[in-house]
C-alpha positions as CSV (number, residue, x, y, z in Angstrom):
1,X,29.4,-17.4,22.5
2,X,29.8,-14.1,20.5
3,X,26.8,-11.9,19.9
4,X,25.9,-11.5,16.3
5,X,24.4,-8.1,15.4
6,X,22.1,-7.9,12.3
7,X,23.4,-5.9,9.4
8,X,20.2,-3.9,9.3
9,X,18.8,-2.5,12.6
10,X,15.4,-3.8,13.6
11,X,13.6,-0.5,13.2
12,X,14.8,-0.3,9.6
13,X,13.8,-3.9,8.9
14,X,10.3,-3.2,10.1
15,X,10.1,-0.2,7.6
16,X,11.5,-2.4,4.9
17,X,8.9,-5.1,5.5
18,X,6.1,-2.5,5.5
19,X,7.4,-1.1,2.3
20,X,7.7,-4.5,0.7
21,X,4.2,-5.4,1.7
22,X,2.9,-2.2,0.4
23,X,4.6,-2.8,-3.0
24,X,3.2,-6.3,-3.1
25,X,-0.3,-4.9,-2.5
26,X,0.1,-2.5,-5.4
27,X,1.4,-5.2,-7.7
28,X,-1.6,-7.4,-6.7
29,X,-4.1,-4.6,-7.5
30,X,-2.4,-4.0,-10.8
31,X,-2.6,-7.7,-11.7
32,X,-6.3,-7.7,-10.7
33,X,-7.0,-4.7,-12.9
34,X,-5.4,-6.5,-15.9
35,X,-7.5,-9.5,-15.1
36,X,-10.7,-7.5,-15.1
37,X,-9.7,-6.0,-18.5
38,X,-8.9,-9.4,-20.0
39,X,-12.2,-10.9,-18.7
40,X,-14.1,-8.0,-20.1
41,X,-12.4,-8.4,-23.5
42,X,-13.3,-12.1,-23.6
43,X,-16.9,-11.3,-22.7
44,X,-17.3,-8.5,-25.2
45,X,-18.3,-10.7,-28.1
46,X,-21.5,-11.9,-26.4
47,X,-22.2,-8.6,-24.5
48,X,-22.0,-6.5,-27.7
49,X,-25.2,-8.0,-28.9
50,X,-27.3,-6.2,-26.2
51,X,-27.0,-2.6,-24.9
52,X,-28.0,-3.8,-21.4
53,X,-25.2,-6.4,-21.4
54,X,-22.7,-3.8,-22.6
55,X,-23.7,-1.5,-19.8
56,X,-23.4,-4.3,-17.3
57,X,-20.0,-5.4,-18.6
58,X,-18.6,-1.9,-18.6
59,X,-20.2,-1.0,-15.3
60,X,-18.9,-4.2,-13.6
61,X,-15.4,-3.8,-15.0
62,X,-15.3,-0.1,-14.0
63,X,-16.6,-0.6,-10.5
64,X,-14.2,-3.4,-9.9
65,X,-11.2,-1.3,-11.0
66,X,-12.5,1.7,-9.0
67,X,-12.8,-0.5,-5.9
68,X,-9.3,-1.7,-6.3
69,X,-8.0,1.8,-6.7
70,X,-9.9,2.9,-3.5
71,X,-8.3,0.1,-1.5
72,X,-4.9,0.9,-2.9
73,X,-5.4,4.6,-2.1
74,X,-6.4,3.7,1.5
75,X,-3.1,1.8,1.8
76,X,-1.2,4.9,0.5
77,X,-2.9,7.1,3.0
78,X,-2.2,4.7,5.8
79,X,1.5,4.5,4.8
80,X,1.8,8.3,4.7
81,X,0.1,8.6,8.1
82,X,2.4,6.0,9.6
83,X,5.5,7.8,8.2
84,X,4.2,11.0,9.7
85,X,3.7,9.3,13.1
86,X,7.2,7.7,12.9
87,X,8.8,11.0,12.2
88,X,6.9,12.7,15.1
89,X,7.9,9.9,17.5
90,X,11.5,10.2,16.4
91,X,11.4,13.9,16.9
92,X,10.0,13.5,20.4
93,X,12.6,10.9,21.2
94,X,15.4,13.2,20.1
95,X,13.9,16.1,22.1
96,X,13.7,13.9,25.2
97,X,17.3,12.8,24.7
98,X,18.4,16.5,24.2
99,X,16.6,17.6,27.3
100,X,18.0,14.8,29.4
101,X,21.5,15.6,28.1
102,X,21.1,19.2,29.2
103,X,19.9,18.2,32.6
104,X,22.9,15.9,33.1
105,X,25.3,18.9,32.7
């Protein structure tokens, strides 16, 4: 039975999956932000009758959006750190390969 090799190497597929998941998280947070804005718009009619309700509505919407931004930002930082670790590991792998090639001579 012939061996079928995948078109995309497994290490690239893992990166593509991580990237796709990261994009999906960003889209999810964007949708949630729009949802908060829409809910605040619907509630504005009743909330506008009381300064306390206005403060609660705006504060709640703002803290929700800020919280989503913080979670998204943490994913961005994790992604950047993972890329840095991947590059470092690749460099170390290449250095080991170069050293073993010199020793074989």
